[in-house]
C-alpha positions in Angstrom: -6.1 9.6 49.9 -8.3 10.0 47.1 -6.9 9.8 43.5 -7.3 12.7 41.3 -9.0 11.7 38.0 -6.9 11.1 35.2 -6.9 13.1 31.9 -8.7 10.3 30.1 -11.2 9.9 32.9 -11.8 13.5 33.1 -12.7 13.3 29.3 -15.3 10.8 30.3 -16.8 12.2 33.5 -17.9 15.6 33.5 -21.2 17.1 34.7 -22.2 19.4 32.1 -22.3 17.1 29.1 -22.7 13.7 30.9 -26.2 13.2 29.4 -28.2 10.2 30.1 -29.5 7.7 27.6 -32.4 9.2 25.6 -35.0 8.1 23.4 -34.3 7.8 19.8 -37.3 10.3 19.2 -36.4 12.8 21.8 -35.1 16.2 21.1 -31.6 15.3 22.7 -31.4 12.4 20.4 -32.1 14.5 17.4 -29.5 17.0 18.5 -27.1 14.2 18.8 -27.8 13.1 15.3 -27.6 16.6 13.9 -24.3 17.2 15.6 -22.8 13.8 14.2 -24.1 14.5 10.8 -22.4 18.1 10.6 -19.2 16.7 12.1 -18.9 14.2 9.4 -20.5 15.5 6.4 -18.3 18.7 5.9 -15.0 17.1 6.1 -16.1 14.2 3.8 -17.5 16.8 1.3 -14.3 18.9 1.4 -12.3 15.6 0.9 -14.0 14.7 -2.3 -15.4 17.9 -3.7 -12.4 20.1 -2.6 -9.3 20.8 -4.5 -7.5 17.5 -3.6 -5.8 14.8 -5.5 -6.4 11.8 -3.5 -3.6 9.7 -5.2 0.0 10.1 -4.2 2.4 11.9 -6.6 4.4 9.6 -8.8 8.2 9.2 -8.2 7.9 8.5 -4.3 8.4 4.6 -4.3 6.6 3.5 -1.2 3.0 4.3 -2.3 3.6 2.0 -5.4 5.0 -0.8 -3.2 1.9 -0.7 -0.8 -0.6 -0.5 -3.8 1.1 -3.6 -5.3 0.4 -5.4 -2.0 -3.2 -4.2 -2.1 -3.7 -5.3 -5.7 -2.1 -8.6 -5.2 -1.0 -9.5 -1.7 -0.5 -13.4 -2.4 1.6 -12.7 -5.3 3.9 -10.1 -3.6 4.5 -12.4 -0.7 5.1 -15.4 -3.2 7.7 -13.5 -5.0 9.3 -11.6 -2.1 8.4 -13.4 1.1 7.4 -11.5 4.2 8.8 -8.1 4.0 8.8 -4.9 5.9 5.8 -3.7 3.6 3.7 -6.9 3.5 4.0 -6.9 7.6 1.6 -4.0 7.8 -1.2 -6.5 7.7 -4.2 -4.4 9.0 -3.7 -2.0 6.2 -2.9 -4.6 3.7 -5.9 -6.8 4.6 -8.4 -3.8 4.7 -7.0 -2.4 1.4 -6.8 -5.7 -0.4 -10.4 -6.5 0.6 -11.6 -3.3 -0.9 -9.6 -3.6 -4.0 -10.9 -7.1 -4.5 -14.4 -5.7 -4.8 -13.8 -2.3 -6.5 -11.7 -1.1 -9.4 -8.5 0.4 -8.0 -9.6 4.1 -8.7 -12.7 3.6 -6.4 -11.0 1.3 -4.1 -8.5 4.1 -3.4 -11.2 6.5 -2.5 -13.1 4.0 -0.4 -10.1 3.1 1.6 -9.3 6.8 2.2 -13.0 7.3 3.2 -12.8 4.4 5.7 -9.6 5.7 7.4 -11.1 9.2 7.5 -14.4 8.0 9.1 -12.6 6.0 11.7 -10.6 9.1 12.9 -13.4 11.5 12.7 -15.8 9.4 14.7 -13.1 8.8 17.2 -12.6 12.6 17.6 -16.2 13.4 17.7 -17.0 10.8 20.2 -14.2 11.9 22.6 -15.0 15.4 22.1 -18.6 15.0 22.8 -17.9 13.4 26.0 -15.4 16.0 26.9 -17.0 19.1 26.0 -20.4 18.7 24.3 -21.9 18.7 20.8 -20.9 22.0 19.4 -17.2 21.7 20.4 -17.2 18.2 19.2 -18.2 19.3 15.7 -15.5 22.1 15.8 -12.8 19.8 16.9 -13.9 17.2 14.2 -13.9 19.9 11.5 -10.4 20.8 12.7 -8.9 17.4 12.0 -11.1 16.4 9.0 -10.5 19.7 7.0 -6.9 20.1 8.0 -4.8 19.7 4.8 -2.0 18.0 6.7 -4.5 15.2 7.8 -5.7 14.9 4.1 -2.1 14.6 3.1 -1.6 11.7 5.8 -4.5 9.7 4.5 -4.0 10.2 0.8 -0.2 9.7 0.6 -0.5 6.0 -0.1 1.5 5.5 3.0 0.6 4.0 6.5 0.5 7.2 8.6 -3.2 8.0 8.4 -4.4 4.5 9.1 -2.1 4.3 12.1 -3.3 7.7 13.5 -6.9 6.7 12.9 -6.4 3.5 15.0 -4.4 5.3 17.7 -7.3 8.0 18.1 -9.8 5.2 18.1 -8.1 3.4 21.0 -7.9 6.6 23.1 -11.5 7.4 22.3 -12.7 4.0 23.3 -10.9 4.2 26.5 -12.3 7.7 27.2 -15.9 6.7 26.4 -15.7 3.5 28.5 -14.6 5.6 31.4 -17.8 7.6 31.3 -20.1 4.6 32.2 -20.3 5.6 35.8 -18.0 2.7 37.0 -14.7 2.9 38.7 -13.0 1.5 35.7 -13.9 0.3 32.1 -15.2 -3.2 31.8 -12.9 -6.0 30.6 -14.7 -6.0 27.3 -13.7 -2.3 26.8 -10.2 -2.9 27.8 -10.0 -5.7 25.3 -11.4 -3.6 22.6 -8.7 -0.9 23.3 -6.0 -3.8 23.1 -7.4 -4.7 19.7 -7.1 -1.1 18.4 -3.7 -0.7 19.8 -2.6 -4.0 18.1 -4.0 -2.9 14.9 -2.2 0.4 15.2 1.1 -1.4 16.2 1.0 -3.7 13.2 0.5 -0.6 10.9 3.3 1.4 12.6 4.7 1.1 16.2 5.3 4.7 16.8 1.7 5.9 17.1 0.9 2.7 19.1 3.5 3.6 21.6 2.1 7.1 21.8 -1.4 6.0 22.4 -0.1 3.2 24.6 1.6 5.6 27.0 -1.5 7.7 27.3 -3.7 4.5 28.1 -1.2 3.3 30.7 -1.0 6.6 32.4 -4.8 6.8 32.3 -5.2 3.3 33.9 -2.9 4.1 36.7 -4.7 7.4 37.5 -8.1 5.7 37.3 -7.6 2.8 39.6 -4.0 2.6 40.4 -2.0 -0.5 40.1 -5.1 -2.8 40.2 -6.6 -1.2 37.1 -3.2 -1.1 35.4 -2.8 -4.9 36.0 -6.3 -5.4 34.6 -5.6 -3.3 31.6 -2.4 -5.0 30.9 -4.1 -8.3 31.2 -7.2 -7.7 29.1 -5.6 -5.5 26.5 -2.5 -7.9 26.5 -4.8 -10.8 25.7 -6.5 -8.9 23.0 -3.3 -7.7 21.4 -2.0 -11.3 21.4 -5.2 -12.6 19.8 -5.1 -10.0 17.2 -1.4 -10.8 16.4 -2.3 -14.5 16.1 -5.2 -13.8 13.9 -2.9 -11.6 11.5 -0.5 -14.5 11.6 -3.2 -16.8 10.3 -4.1 -14.4 7.7 -0.4 -14.1 6.6 -0.3 -18.0 6.4 -3.4 -17.9 4.2 -1.6 -15.6 1.9 1.3 -17.9 1.7 3.6 -16.3 4.2 4.8 -17.2 7.7 2.9 -17.2 11.0 5.5 -15.0 12.5 5.0 -12.4 9.8 7.4 -9.7 11.3 10.7 -11.4 10.0 12.1 -8.4 8.1 13.7 -6.4 10.9 16.3 -4.8 8.5 14.6 -1.4 8.5 14.7 -1.3 12.2 18.2 -2.4 12.3 19.0 0.2 9.7 17.3 2.9 11.7 19.1 2.3 14.9 22.4 2.2 12.8 21.9 5.5 11.6 21.7 4.5 8.0 19.2 7.4 7.4 22.1 10.0 7.7 22.6 10.2 3.8 19.2 11.2 3.4 19.1 14.1 5.9 18.8 17.4 4.2 20.6 20.5 5.8 18.2 22.0 8.4 17.9 25.3 6.5 16.9 23.7 3.2 13.7 22.1 4.5 12.6 23.7 7.7 12.0 27.2 6.4 9.2 25.9 4.4 7.8 23.3 6.8 5.1 25.4 8.1 3.5 22.3 9.5 6.0 22.5 12.2 4.4 25.6 13.4 1.2 23.8 14.2 2.3 22.0 17.4 3.7 25.4 18.6 0.4 27.1 17.7 -1.6 24.3 19.6 0.7 24.7 22.8 0.4 28.7 22.9 -3.4 28.6 22.2 -3.8 25.8 24.8 -1.8 27.4 27.6 -3.5 30.8 26.9 -6.9 29.1 27.5 -5.9 27.1 30.5 -4.7 30.2 32.3 -7.6 32.4 31.2 -10.4 29.9 32.0 -10.9 29.0 35.7 -13.4 26.2 35.1 -13.3 23.9 32.1 -13.0 20.5 34.0 -12.8 17.7 31.4 -11.9 20.2 28.5 -9.0 21.6 30.6 -7.8 18.2 31.2 -8.0 17.4 27.6 -5.7 20.4 26.9 -3.3 19.2 29.4 -3.3 15.7 28.0 -2.8 16.8 24.4 -0.1 19.3 25.0 1.6 16.5 27.2 1.4 14.1 24.4 2.5 16.7 21.9 5.6 17.3 24.1 6.5 13.6 24.5 6.0 13.1 20.6 8.3 16.1 19.7 11.0 15.1 22.2 11.0 11.5 20.9 11.1 12.6 17.1 13.7 15.3 17.8 15.7 13.0 20.0 15.7 10.3 17.4 16.8 12.8 14.5 19.7 14.0 16.8 20.9 11.1 18.6 20.3 8.2 16.2 20.4 10.2 12.9 16.9 10.2 11.6 14.7 12.2 9.4 11.4 12.0 11.2 10.8 15.8 11.6 12.1 16.4 8.0 9.5 14.0 6.7 5.9 14.9 6.8 5.0 11.1 6.9 6.5 10.7 10.5 5.8 14.3 11.6 2.1 13.6 10.8 2.0 11.6 14.1 2.0 15.0 15.9 -1.7 15.2 14.9 -2.6 12.9 17.7 -1.6 15.2 20.3 -2.8 18.2 18.5 -6.3 16.5 18.1 -6.6 16.0 21.8 -5.4 19.6 22.5 -7.9 21.0 20.0 -10.7 19.1 21.7 -9.9 20.8 25.0 -9.4 24.1 23.2 -12.8 23.8 21.6 -14.4 22.8 25.0 -13.0 25.8 26.8 -13.7 28.3 24.0 -17.3 27.1 23.4 -18.3 26.1 26.8 -21.5 28.3 26.4 -22.3 26.7 23.0 -22.3 23.1 24.3 -26.0 22.7 24.7 -27.6 23.3 21.2 -26.6 23.1 17.8 -29.2 25.5 16.4 -28.2 28.2 18.5 -24.7 27.8 17.4 -25.4 27.6 13.6 -24.1 31.2 13.0 -20.8 30.1 14.5 -20.6 26.8 12.7 -21.8 28.5 9.4 -18.9 31.1 9.7 -16.3 28.3 10.3 -17.6 26.2 7.4 -17.5 29.4 5.2 -14.0 30.1 6.2 -12.8 26.4 5.5 -14.5 26.5 2.0 -13.1 30.0 1.1 -9.6 29.1 2.3 -9.4 25.8 0.3 -11.0 27.7 -2.8 -8.1 30.1 -2.6 -5.4 27.5 -2.0 -3.7 28.4 -5.3 -3.2 31.9 -4.2 -2.0 31.0 -0.7 0.3 28.4 -2.2 1.7 30.9 -4.5 3.2 32.6 -1.3 5.3 29.5 -0.6 8.5 30.8 -1.8 7.7 34.0 0.4 8.6 32.3 3.6 8.9 35.4 5.7 5.5 36.5 4.6 3.9 33.1 5.6 5.7 32.8 8.9 4.9 36.5 9.5 1.1 35.9 8.8 1.2 32.7 11.0 2.9 34.4 13.9 0.5 37.4 13.7 -2.5 35.2 13.6 -1.3 33.2 16.5 -0.6 36.3 18.7 -4.0 37.6 17.8 -5.6 34.3 18.6 -3.9 34.0 21.9 -5.0 37.6 22.7 -8.6 36.7 21.9 -8.5 33.6 24.1 -7.2 35.6 27.0 -10.0 38.2 26.5 -12.6 35.5 26.2 -13.6 36.3 22.7 -14.5 32.7 21.9 -15.8 32.8 18.3 -13.2 35.1 16.9 -10.6 32.8 18.7 -12.2 29.7 16.9 -11.7 31.6 13.5 -8.1 32.3 14.4 -7.4 28.6 15.1 -8.8 27.6 11.8 -7.0 30.3 9.9 -3.6 29.2 11.3 -4.4 25.6 10.4 -5.6 26.2 7.0 -2.9 28.6 6.0 -0.1 26.4 7.4 -1.6 23.2 5.8 -2.1 24.8 2.4 1.4 26.5 2.2 3.4 23.6 3.7 5.9 22.8 1.0 6.2 19.0 1.2 2.6 18.5 1.1 1.5 20.9 -1.6 1.3 18.1 -4.2 -2.0 16.9 -2.5 -3.8 19.8 -4.4 -5.1 19.8 -7.9 -3.5 22.1 -10.4 -5.8 23.3 -13.2 -4.7 22.0 -16.5 -2.2 19.6 -15.1 -2.5 15.9 -15.2 -3.7 14.2 -12.1 -1.9 11.6 -10.1 -4.8 9.3 -10.6 -4.2 9.2 -14.4 -0.6 8.5 -14.0 -1.4 5.7 -11.4 -4.1 4.4 -14.0 -1.3 4.1 -16.6 1.0 2.3 -14.1 -1.6 -0.2 -13.1 -2.3 -0.9 -16.8 1.3 -1.6 -17.4 1.3 -3.8 -14.3 -1.7 -5.8 -15.6 0.0 -6.2 -18.9 3.0 -7.6 -17.2 1.1 -9.9 -15.1 -0.8 -11.0 -18.2 2.3 -12.4 -19.8 1.8 -15.8 -18.4 4.9 -15.6 -16.4 4.1 -18.7 -14.2 6.0 -17.8 -11.2 9.1 -16.3 -13.2 10.9 -13.6 -11.3 10.4 -10.1 -12.9 13.4 -7.8 -13.3 13.0 -4.3 -14.8 15.4 -2.2 -16.8 14.4 1.3 -17.5 16.0 4.7 -18.5 14.6 7.2 -16.1 15.8 10.2 -18.1 13.7 9.3 -21.2 10.3 9.4 -19.5 7.8 12.1 -20.6 4.0 12.2 -20.1 3.8 13.7 -23.6 3.6 17.1 -22.3 7.2 18.2 -21.4 6.0 21.4 -19.9 4.2 19.2 -17.3 6.9 16.6 -16.7 8.8 18.7 -14.0 5.6 18.5 -11.9 5.9 14.7 -11.7 9.4 14.4 -10.5 10.1 13.6 -7.0 13.4 14.9 -5.6 14.9 12.2 -3.4 18.1 13.6 -1.4 21.0 11.4 -1.2 24.4 12.5 0.1 24.1 16.1 -0.9 22.5 15.4 -4.2 18.9 15.1 -5.6 17.9 11.9 -7.3 15.0 13.0 -9.6 12.7 10.2 -9.3 9.7 9.8 -11.7 7.0 7.5 -13.3 9.5 4.8 -13.9 10.4 4.6 -10.1 6.8 4.2 -9.3 6.6 1.4 -11.8 9.6 -0.3 -10.3 8.0 0.1 -6.8 5.4 -2.4 -7.9 8.2 -5.1 -7.6 10.0 -3.4 -4.7 12.0 -0.8 -6.7 15.7 -1.6 -6.4 15.2 -5.4 -5.5 13.9 -5.9 -9.1 15.8 -3.4 -11.3 18.9 -3.8 -13.3 19.3 0.0 -13.3 17.7 3.2 -14.4 20.1 4.0 -17.3 19.2 1.5 -20.0 21.0 0.7 -22.2 24.0 1.3 -20.0 25.1 -2.0 -18.0 27.6 -1.5 -15.2 29.9 -4.3 -14.0 27.9 -4.8 -10.9 24.7 -5.2 -13.0 26.4 -7.9 -15.1 27.5 -9.8 -12.0 24.1 -9.5 -10.5 22.5 -10.8 -13.8 25.0 -13.7 -13.9 24.2 -14.8 -10.4 20.5 -15.2 -11.3 19.3 -18.6 -9.8 15.7 -18.5 -10.9 14.0 -18.2 -14.2 13.8 -14.5 -14.8 11.8 -12.3 -17.3 13.5 -8.9 -17.9 10.9 -6.2 -18.7 12.3 -3.3 -20.8 9.8 -0.3 -20.6 10.5 2.5 -23.1 8.8 5.6 -24.3 10.7 5.1 -27.8 10.5 1.5 -29.1 14.0 1.8 -30.3 15.3 2.3 -26.9 14.0 -1.2 -26.0 15.9 -2.7 -29.0 19.2 -1.1 -27.9 18.6 -2.4 -24.4 18.2 -6.0 -25.9 21.3 -5.6 -28.1 23.3 -4.5 -24.8 22.3 -7.6 -23.2 23.3 -9.7 -26.0 26.7 -8.1 -26.3 27.3 -8.6 -22.6 26.6 -12.3 -23.1 23.2 -12.4 -21.4 21.3 -14.8 -23.3 17.6 -13.9 -23.8 14.5 -14.9 -25.7 11.6 -12.6 -26.6 8.5 -13.6 -24.5 6.3 -10.6 -25.4 6.2 -7.1 -26.9 3.3 -4.9 -26.3 2.3 -1.3 -26.2 0.3 0.0 -23.2 -1.6 3.3 -23.4 -3.7 5.5 -21.2 -5.9 8.5 -22.4 -3.8 11.6 -22.3 -0.4 9.9 -21.7 2.4 8.8 -24.0 2.0 5.0 -24.4 4.8 2.7 -23.1 6.5 -0.1 -25.0 7.1 -3.2 -23.0 9.6 -5.8 -24.3 9.7 -9.0 -22.1 13.0 -11.0 -22.5 13.3 -14.4 -20.7 16.7 -15.1 -19.2 17.5 -18.6 -17.7 19.8 -19.1 -14.9 23.2 -20.6 -15.9 23.5 -24.3 -15.1 26.0 -24.6 -12.1 25.7 -21.0 -11.3 25.8 -19.8 -7.7 
């Protein structure tokens, strides 16, 4: 009984686009180069010349925590040990290497570009095998110009990196299956294992998603024999990557077994995220990103039913939709059963882009099957899509102004989806491609919890605020602390950029037990030292009893850093410490400024542990 080809092998073994190796000077080779250039250049141009802020908004703590590890991984590990954050070693090592060479502003851009290129080339290579050059360009543009993807790679978090490695693993397996053999070579299986390992040690969820696809693909290609080979070679590669990362962690001063902080995993399974879950009606109505998996499903099913052929492209649709369904079921099940906020958070929900990307590869292949042979003949189509992208992003302020008109946005998206599905059924391919991009761009631009990725004219940029934060961090690190622990004491309510009318734009509402904590610049500053692990409180000069008890239990030489907009507030803070019996000595007092922002006064007070203290 002959096995049916798997989805992944189908991506690799079609007839129409299984082009032989060609001379670098041949017309086919030139076509390949032009296609790849088009696929990459437009998304990169949109990323850096478009309306985006490529720094995360201040207030949200995690980006500052990760940035502190990129700036000084050795110092962070020396002070805090191996933590949940430092264990994301593929991202930490890559980012730290880039930050070691370039200033932090440029390093941030380069890191984003590297992650973007890994994802774009992975999608292009897989789509090229599945559907041809022109559909590959369209599929790559869909991901690269998608505002939800830009949010994933520019949020200062781990999601974009993990998605890129996941797509790369699936792409390598698909391409290796196109070599005309019964199964990929061991070297290809090992390469896939390396990429899955890199993904896993950034975030295990997308590694599980891609791993599931690869295991199913292995079984369908060669049954249990290939499955065992895949597990063997990919497992060996995975283990070697894990060991290599462990050696890097040791070189940074941490333990070889670097995943020792399992408290976040325990907390997740214990349902400790429940206090942070907003009522569904408060967030879902403006989470237009949730419409995208539904749109991909409707369009994919319409195309599968309308097109009798399709081969590899149809398999890609099936694979993408199946992967989407599994991801949605996992995220929704986790939220309902365990008590999580994966769908509420655009960070976790961004992993839906993996399945969507595969589905769009298949959709592009089915829609543009006749366009697959030549880029030149398809320039009118590609030019129209590129113009749509540029115009939509140029009008993002006007589209974003409709965010509060939720019924209008959902109405527009629903109408566009119905029209696009109709166009797919009628075989009007080029118009359907336009419809797909319209839905993607409107949903991505209007989506409420990623709106801050866009520049606002006349408003300070996140890069400027992070520039000030980094200068403050450098000033503190330059106080010759010689290994002393840092403890911050701040007053969240006093912070101002110097332009009160803009301050509200730089507040991050953090939901906790029915209330919003209004996090701001000072929370990002505290994030450089793991936020709550290194702060007395955010109410200086008020000291609560539990703050005093914590200070009295200090076992290491500590320097308390008071940061203030108004210098007299730092003096009040020192007086409060003295009145509470906390002995201190002034180590340094300095003013740290940044163009366009109110300078911050830093008062550094040394506090020694009490002899005989616990």
